[in-house]
N, C-alpha and C positions, 0 to 999 in steps of 0.2 A: 590411464587414459580416461577422459571424461566420457560417460555413456549417456548422460542426460542432465538437464538442469533440474535439481531436486525441488527447491522452493526459493521464494524471496522472503527475507525477514525484514520487518520494519519495527523499530522501536517507537512506541506511542506513549503519550502522557496519560491517557485514560482508556483502559482496555474496554470498558463497557461501552463508552461512546464510539470508539473506533470499531468495535464489533458491530454495532448497529449500522454504522456508515457502510462498511463493506458488505454486510448482509443485504442492505438496501440496493447495492449494486449487483446483487445476484450470487454472491459467494455463499456457499453452504458450510456451516461450521462442522468440523470433523472432531475436534477435541479441544478441551480447555483444561489447563492444569497449572499448578504451581511447581516449579522445578528449583531444587536447591541441593547442596551437598558438594563433596569434593570433585565429583565428575564435572558438574556444571562450572565450578570455580576454575577447574583446569582448562576446560574448553574455551570459556570466554575470557580468561586471563584476569579475573577480578576475584577478590577474597570475600567470603561470606555472602555469596549471591543468593538472592531470592527473586526469581523472575516468574511472572505469570504469563503463560503463552496461550494463544488461541490459534488453532490451525484451521484453515479453510481450503475448500476445493472450488475452483472455478467450474463453470459448466463444461469446459473442455478437459478438465482434469488437472490443471496446473495448481500447485499448492502455494498459498500465501500464509506466512506466519507472522502474527502480531505479538510483540513482546512488551510487557510493562515491568520494568525493574522496580521492585518494592524496596530493595536494599540499597540502591544507589540512585542518586538524582540524575535526571537527564543532563548530559554533559553540554549539549549545544542546542540552543533554540533555533530550529530550522524554519521559523515562521517565514513564509513566502520564499522558500528555497529558490535560488536562481538556477536557470537551466545550464549555465556555463560554469557551475561550481565543480571543482576538481573532485573526482571520485564518482561514486554512483550518481547518476543523473536523475533517472525517473524509471517508473514501471509503466508499461503501455498495455491497455486493455482494448480488445476488439469489442464493439457494442453493436446491438441491433439498431438503436436509435440514439444518435448523438444528442438530439434535442431533449429527449426524455431523460437521458443519463445526466445531462447538465442540470435539469430540474431536480433530480434526485440528489445530486451533489450539493446544490445550494440549499435544498431543504434540510440537509444533514450537516450544516455548518461548514461546508466546503465552498470553494470559489473557483472561477475560471479566469484565466489571464486575458484572453480575447475571445470574441465569438469564433465559432468553428470556421476553418479555412479549407477551401478545396485544394487538394494536392496538385502539384504541377502536372501530373499525368491525368488529372481529372477523375480518378477512380476512387478517391477517399475524401471524407470530411475529417478534419483533425483538430483537436483542441488540447491545450495544456491546461491542467487544473491543479488545485491544491486541495488535499484532504483537510480535515479539521485540525491536524497538527502542522499543516504547511508542507507536507510531503508532496513532491511533484509527481503527478500522474498524467499520462497521455491517454486520451480516448480517441478511438478511430472507428468510423463507420465506413464500411465498404459500400460504394454506390453501385447499384445494379444497373 
C-alpha cells in the first residue's frame, strides 16, 4: 500500500540550466550525482545507462528529481507540452506571489501560457507555465 508520494522525476536536456531554473523557484539542492551500472540499467529498463541526477527539496519538504541521460538521447521533444497529452500532465507548485514567480520563470528561459486566472471559487490565482525544456508546470497563489 502506498504510504506517501516520494518524488517527482523530470528528464531534462541540460541539468545545469534546469538546476538554476528550479533553484530560482526556491528549491534547495540536496544531492547531485552520476548514476550507472547494472542496478540503474535494471530499474530504468535501458542498457549501459549513465544518468546524472539532481535532487531538490521544496520549502515544504517535497522532493523533485531532475535527470539528464548522458548515455541515451532524449526520446521525445516536449517543447510546449500540451495539457491534454496522455500520461503525466503537469506538476503544480504553491507560490507566495504568482506575479514574482512568473517573472522568475521568464527570466530563466521559461514561459507562461496565459496570464494568471482567478479560480471559480475566487480563492486562487492559477497559471500554467513551461520550464526551459517545455515541461508543463502549474503555479498557484492562494488569495488571502
